[in-house]
N, C-alpha and C positions, 0 to 999 in steps of 0.2 A: 504494500500500500504506500503510495506516494504522499508525503506530508503536504498539506495545503498551504503551508506558510514556512518562512525561514526566520531564524533568529541569528543575528550577527553580534558577537561580543568581542570588542577590541580590548586587548590586555597589554598594558605596557610591560616592559621588562620587570621581572620580579625583584631584581636588585636596584633598579632605577625608579620604580614606581613609588608614589607617596613621598616624593622628595620634600614636601612641606613639613613632614614629620621627622626630618633628619635630626632636628635639634631636640626631639622628644624621645625617639626610640634609638636603640643601638642599631647598627647595620644588620646584625643578625635578626633582631626583633622585627625590623622593617621588612626584611625578606620573608620572615615567617608570617607576618601580617598580610603581605601581598599574596602569599601562597594560600592563606586561609580565605581571603576574599575571593580568589579565583575558584577555589574548590567549593565554596558556598554557592557562588553564582552558578557554576556548572551542575552542582547537585540539584539546585532548584529547577533549572531548565530541563534537566534530565527527566523530571517527572512528567513532562508534557511532550516528549519526543514523538508521540503518536500524532500530534497536531502541528508540530513544527520541527523541521530539521535545524540543527544547531551548528553554526560555524564560528570558530574562534580564530581571530587573526592577531598575530603578535610577532615581533622581531626576535623574541626570546625562545630558543629551543627548550628551555626549562618549562615554559608554558606548554609547549608541545608534549612534553612528557606527562604533565598533569592532565592535559586534554585526553591523552590515551587511556586514562582511567574511566572515562565517561563516554556515552554514546554520541560523540560530537565529531565534527571534521575540523582538523587543524589546518590553517593556512599560514604559511611562513611569510610574514610581511617583508616586502622588498623596498618599500618607500619609507620616508620619514614623516612623522606627524599623524595625528588622529584622523583628520579629514582625508588625507591621502590614503591612509589605511582603509578607511571605509569605502572610498572610491575603488580601491584595489579589490576589496572583497565583493563589492557590488557587481564588478565585471565577471566574477567567477561563479556566482550563485544563480539558481533558476529565477526566471522572471515571474514572480508571484509575491503575494503579500509578505512584507519583510519588517521585522522589528529590530532596531538597533538599540542595544541595551548596554548601559555602563556596567562595569565589573566591580565597582566599589560601593555597592548598596548592601550593607551587612544585614538589613532586615527585610529584604525583598523575599516574597514567597510566590508559590505557583499561581495563586489567585491573581496577584498583581499582573503576572504575565498573561494569563488567560483574558483578563479584562482588556488589556491593551490590544491583544490579537483580535478581540471581538469588536473593536471599534470600527465604525464605517469610515472609509476614506483615510484621513490622517488622525492618528492619536498621538498625543504628546504629554509627557510628564516632566514638570520642572523640578529643580532642586528646592530646598526649603526657602531660600531667599527669593526664589522666583526668577532668577537671572539665567541660570544654566539649564541645559537639556539633559536629563538623565535617561530618558527613553523616547524613541521616536519610531512610530509604526506607520508605514506608508504602503500604498497599493502595490508598488513595485520597487525593486531594489534601487532604482535610479530615478524615482519620482521627484525627489527634491535634491537640490545641491546641498552638500553638507557644509554647515557653517558652525560647527562646534567650536567653542571658545567663549570669549567674553560676550555677555548679553545674547547668548545663542538662542534662548527661548523666544525672545521677541523677534530675533532675526528669522528663525525658522517659521514662526507663525505668520509673520508678515509675508515671507516668501510663499508659503502655502496659500495664503489668501489671494495673493497676486496671481497665482496660477489657477484660481477657481476651486481649490479644494475646500471641503468642509472639514472643520477642525474640532476634535473632541479633546478637551483638556482633562487629563486624568489626575486626580488629587488623592493619593494614597500614601500613608506614612512610609511604607516600605520602598516606594519609588522616589520619594522626596528626600529621604535621609541618605546622603552620601558622606563618605569619610575623607575629610581633607585636613582637619585641624585637631589640635589637642583636645578641644572641647568636644568635637565629634567623637573622638576616641573614647572619652569618658562617658559618652552617652551610648556607646555601643554595648548591646546586650552581652553580659558575661565578661566584659573587658576587665573590671577590677579583679575578678577571680582568676582570669587567664593570666593577667600580669603578675599577680602575687604568687601564683603557683608556678610561674616561669613557663607557662605553656606556649608562649610565643618566642621562646628562645630558639633561634634557627640552628 
């Protein structure tokens, strides 16, 4: 049975990701945190592989090794930058409904993903401040130009509107909460216990 949709998850290098936390976590803990986030995201999307094929794109072979533990396809990124990575992935996947999902959402769950995939036309989820785009679901892999970065939520919605798309804004805690700062880390479920027990030691 062919899945009716695709999910694309870009993952930065496990050693280079979450650089904003470099003054909070040791290098080993940051590596372990990035590994934890990747495995959590892949575990969540693996629960819905019957309705969506999952593609992971990353320049890091270590991410490829983690991906091999899950029912996903790994794409080794050849270009630099997030938007270029998504363009690269979009050229390699089937022409069908596609969800682009951030990999740093520690509280995301399968229902969050299902709701996004069920939206008509364009579904989009912002981060907590409402500036960034944490998830973008579109009719086809290249329906919109990727504008991830500063103020990307407004940029993506403006672009979709200009092209005549109907937009559904999805507001769910699991999609809004991304991990970027020390405060975010402290809000992460289980973080104090994980830190105190040394579970994030790489």
